[in-house]
VODOGU-302958 format. One record per residue (C-alpha): residue number from 0; x, y, z. Coordinates in steps of 0.2 Angstrom, whole numbers, plus 2048, in hexadecimal, padded with zeros to 3 digits. Each point is the difference from the previous one (the first is absolute). Example, Ala and Ser with C-alpha at 12.3 -4.5 7.8 and 13.67 -1.06 7.14 Angstrom:
% residues 2
+-----+-----+-----+-----+
|   k |   X |   Y |   Z |
+-----+-----+-----+-----+
|   0 | 83E | 7EA | 827 |
|   1 | 806 | 811 | 7FD |
+-----+-----+-----+-----+
//
This chain:
% residues 130
+-----+-----+-----+-----+
|   k |   X |   Y |   Z |
+-----+-----+-----+-----+
|   0 | 86D | DB8 | E4C |
|   1 | 808 | 7EF | 7FC |
|   2 | 7F6 | 7F8 | 80E |
|   3 | 7F0 | 806 | 7F9 |
|   4 | 804 | 7F8 | 7EF |
|   5 | 803 | 7F0 | 809 |
|   6 | 7F0 | 801 | 809 |
|   7 | 7F7 | 805 | 7F0 |
|   8 | 808 | 7F2 | 7F7 |
|   9 | 7FB | 7F4 | 80E |
|  10 | 7EE | 806 | 800 |
|  11 | 7FF | 7FE | 7ED |
|  12 | 807 | 7EE | 801 |
|  13 | 7F4 | 7FC | 80E |
|  14 | 7F2 | 808 | 7F6 |
|  15 | 804 | 7F6 | 7F0 |
|  16 | 802 | 7F0 | 80A |
|  17 | 7EE | 802 | 807 |
|  18 | 7F9 | 805 | 7EF |
|  19 | 808 | 7F1 | 7F8 |
|  20 | 7F8 | 7F5 | 80E |
|  21 | 7EF | 808 | 7FD |
|  22 | 802 | 7FD | 7EE |
|  23 | 805 | 7EE | 803 |
|  24 | 7F1 | 7FD | 80C |
|  25 | 7F4 | 808 | 7F3 |
|  26 | 807 | 7F5 | 7F2 |
|  27 | 7FE | 7F0 | 80A |
|  28 | 7EE | 805 | 804 |
|  29 | 7FD | 802 | 7EE |
|  30 | 807 | 7EF | 7FC |
|  31 | 7F6 | 7F8 | 80E |
|  32 | 7F0 | 808 | 7F9 |
|  33 | 804 | 7FB | 7EE |
|  34 | 803 | 7EE | 806 |
|  35 | 7F0 | 800 | 80A |
|  36 | 7F6 | 806 | 7F1 |
|  37 | 809 | 7F3 | 7F5 |
|  38 | 7FC | 7F2 | 80C |
|  39 | 7ED | 805 | 801 |
|  40 | 7FF | 7FF | 7ED |
|  41 | 805 | 7EE | 7FF |
|  42 | 7EF | 7FA | 7FC |
|  43 | 7FE | 80D | 7F2 |
|  44 | 811 | 7FB | 7F9 |
|  45 | 7FB | 7EE | 800 |
|  46 | 7EF | 803 | 7F8 |
|  47 | 808 | 80B | 7F2 |
|  48 | 80D | 7F2 | 7FD |
|  49 | 7F2 | 7F3 | 7FF |
|  50 | 7F6 | 80B | 7F4 |
|  51 | 810 | 803 | 7F5 |
|  52 | 803 | 7EE | 7FF |
|  53 | 7EE | 7FC | 7FC |
|  54 | 800 | 80E | 7F2 |
|  55 | 810 | 7F9 | 7F9 |
|  56 | 7F8 | 7EF | 7FF |
|  57 | 7F1 | 807 | 7F8 |
|  58 | 80A | 809 | 7F3 |
|  59 | 80A | 7F0 | 7FC |
|  60 | 7F0 | 7F6 | 7FF |
|  61 | 7F7 | 80C | 7F4 |
|  62 | 80F | 801 | 7F5 |
|  63 | 802 | 7ED | 7FF |
|  64 | 7ED | 7FE | 7FD |
|  65 | 801 | 80C | 7F2 |
|  66 | 80F | 7F6 | 7F9 |
|  67 | 80C | 80F | 800 |
|  68 | 812 | 802 | 804 |
|  69 | 807 | 80D | 80B |
|  70 | 809 | 807 | 7F1 |
|  71 | 7F0 | 802 | 7F7 |
|  72 | 7F7 | 808 | 80F |
|  73 | 80F | 80C | 802 |
|  74 | 800 | 805 | 7EE |
|  75 | 7ED | 803 | 800 |
|  76 | 7FF | 80B | 80F |
|  77 | 811 | 808 | 7FD |
|  78 | 80B | 7FA | 80F |
|  79 | 80F | 7F5 | 801 |
|  80 | 7FE | 7ED | 802 |
|  81 | 809 | 802 | 810 |
|  82 | 7F2 | 80B | 807 |
|  83 | 7F3 | 7F3 | 7FB |
|  84 | 80B | 7F3 | 809 |
|  85 | 802 | 80B | 810 |
|  86 | 7ED | 802 | 800 |
|  87 | 7FD | 7ED | 7FE |
|  88 | 80C | 7FC | 80E |
|  89 | 7F9 | 80D | 80C |
|  90 | 811 | 809 | 800 |
|  91 | 7F7 | 810 | 7FA |
|  92 | 7EE | 806 | 7FD |
|  93 | 7FA | 807 | 7EF |
|  94 | 7FB | 812 | 800 |
|  95 | 7EE | 804 | 7FF |
|  96 | 801 | 804 | 7ED |
|  97 | 80A | 7EF | 7FD |
|  98 | 7F3 | 7F6 | 80B |
|  99 | 7F2 | 807 | 7F5 |
| 100 | 80A | 7FC | 7F0 |
| 101 | 803 | 7EF | 806 |
| 102 | 7ED | 7FD | 805 |
| 103 | 7FB | 806 | 7EE |
| 104 | 80D | 7F5 | 7F8 |
| 105 | 7FA | 7F1 | 80A |
| 106 | 7EE | 804 | 7FE |
| 107 | 7FB | 802 | 812 |
| 108 | 7FA | 80F | 80A |
| 109 | 80F | 808 | 80A |
| 110 | 7F4 | 801 | 80F |
| 111 | 7FE | 7ED | 800 |
| 112 | 813 | 7FE | 800 |
| 113 | 801 | 80C | 80F |
| 114 | 7F1 | 7F8 | 809 |
| 115 | 807 | 7EE | 7FE |
| 116 | 811 | 805 | 805 |
| 117 | 7F9 | 808 | 810 |
| 118 | 7F8 | 7EF | 803 |
| 119 | 7EE | 808 | 7FE |
| 120 | 7FB | 7F6 | 7F1 |
| 121 | 7F6 | 808 | 7F2 |
| 122 | 7F7 | 810 | 804 |
| 123 | 7ED | 802 | 802 |
| 124 | 7FD | 7ED | 802 |
| 125 | 806 | 7FB | 7EF |
| 126 | 805 | 7EE | 7FE |
| 127 | 813 | 7FE | 801 |
| 128 | 805 | 7F7 | 7F0 |
| 129 | 812 | 7FE | 805 |
+-----+-----+-----+-----+
//
């Protein structure tokens, strides 16, 4: 009977070994697929970074044009001054509701900010005044 336990134990060890190897192969395949997907989306990531930078520049330009401080903007729309700073440096994007509030505060349509940030100019053939 002792021999059967050793055989069973050896079989269990071999089974666990192969299960571990199968898991390792599966895990490596998941990592490779994720890396491939990440590499293929480089253009999208670069475009998003460019749009974020452009939006940041537009937000800062509009604030300066309106002769407002970051602190004033922050207090008016109910966020921290650091949040406004992060938006203007491109470190973060404002939420949709904050973007709408900024557009109203600066007296520009939110759509214009988004179109200009995306490099599309003003919508519907309007003259770009910026």
